[in-house]
C-alpha positions as CSV (number, residue, x, y, z in Angstrom):
1,M,21.3,-5.3,-36.6
2,I,21.7,-4.6,-32.4
3,S,25.1,-6.3,-32.5
4,T,26.3,-5.4,-35.1
5,L,26.2,-2.1,-33.9
6,A,27.5,-2.8,-31.0
7,L,30.3,-4.2,-32.5
8,L,30.9,-1.1,-34.1
9,T,30.3,0.7,-31.5
10,A,33.2,-1.1,-29.6
11,L,35.5,-1.0,-31.9
12,A,34.9,2.8,-32.4
13,A,35.9,2.9,-28.7
14,Q,39.3,0.8,-28.9
15,Q,41.1,2.8,-31.8
16,T,39.6,5.8,-29.8
17,S,41.8,4.0,-26.6
18,E,44.2,3.8,-29.4
19,V,45.1,7.5,-29.8
20,W,44.4,8.6,-26.7
21,T,46.4,12.4,-26.5
22,E,48.2,13.7,-23.0
23,I,47.2,16.8,-22.2
24,R,49.0,19.6,-20.9
25,F,48.9,23.3,-19.4
26,H,49.3,26.0,-18.0
27,R,46.6,27.6,-15.6
28,V,46.8,31.6,-13.5
29,H,44.3,31.1,-10.5
30,L,43.2,34.9,-10.9
31,R,42.5,37.0,-7.6
32,N,38.9,37.5,-8.6
33,G,38.0,33.5,-8.5
34,N,38.3,33.2,-11.8
35,F,41.6,31.1,-14.5
36,V,42.9,31.8,-17.8
37,D,44.3,28.3,-19.2
38,G,47.4,28.3,-21.8
39,T,50.3,27.2,-22.8
40,L,53.4,29.9,-21.0
41,V,55.1,32.1,-23.0
42,A,57.0,34.1,-20.3
43,N,57.0,34.0,-16.7
44,E,58.3,36.9,-16.1
45,Q,58.9,39.3,-12.1
46,E,56.1,41.8,-13.2
47,S,54.2,39.9,-15.7
48,V,53.3,36.6,-16.9
49,T,52.5,35.4,-20.5
50,L,50.2,32.9,-22.2
51,R,49.2,32.1,-25.3
52,V,46.2,30.9,-25.8
53,K,43.6,30.4,-28.7
54,T,42.8,34.4,-29.6
55,G,47.1,35.4,-29.6
56,D,49.2,36.6,-26.8
57,I,47.7,37.8,-23.5
58,E,49.9,39.4,-20.6
59,I,48.7,39.6,-17.0
60,T,50.5,41.1,-14.3
61,R,51.9,40.0,-11.5
62,D,49.0,42.1,-9.0
63,L,46.4,40.1,-10.8
64,I,48.0,37.2,-10.0
65,D,47.1,34.8,-7.4
66,K,48.6,31.8,-8.5
67,V,50.2,29.7,-11.7
68,E,49.8,26.1,-11.9
69,Y,50.8,23.6,-14.6
70,V,47.9,21.0,-15.5
71,K,48.6,17.4,-16.8
72,M,46.3,14.7,-17.1
73,R,47.2,11.5,-17.6
74,S,46.0,9.4,-20.8
75,Y,44.4,6.7,-20.9
76,K,47.3,3.6,-21.2
77,E,49.6,5.7,-18.1
78,K,49.6,3.8,-15.0
79,P,48.6,5.3,-12.2
80,A,51.6,7.1,-10.1
81,D,51.2,4.1,-6.8
82,V,50.3,6.6,-3.1
83,P,52.0,5.6,-0.6
84,P,49.8,5.4,2.6
85,P,49.5,7.9,4.8
86,T,51.9,7.3,8.4
87,P,50.0,7.0,11.2
């Protein structure tokens, strides 16, 4: 019984790794230390508009520290080769 459970768990883990998706989103860092994650809709001179689950949110530039694009690579993607630092 235990070996059957282990086999089913291994098969489930293998199936989930095959359908692993890549996650990409924009993160707006606010000056108060918080951040907001979403899809960038508009990046204008006076404001940034993000699409979040509840709708679109417009954040004025005076509240923004930086806008960052975040990409979490999938399990199957090979890591990028980083050369060693030169002394």
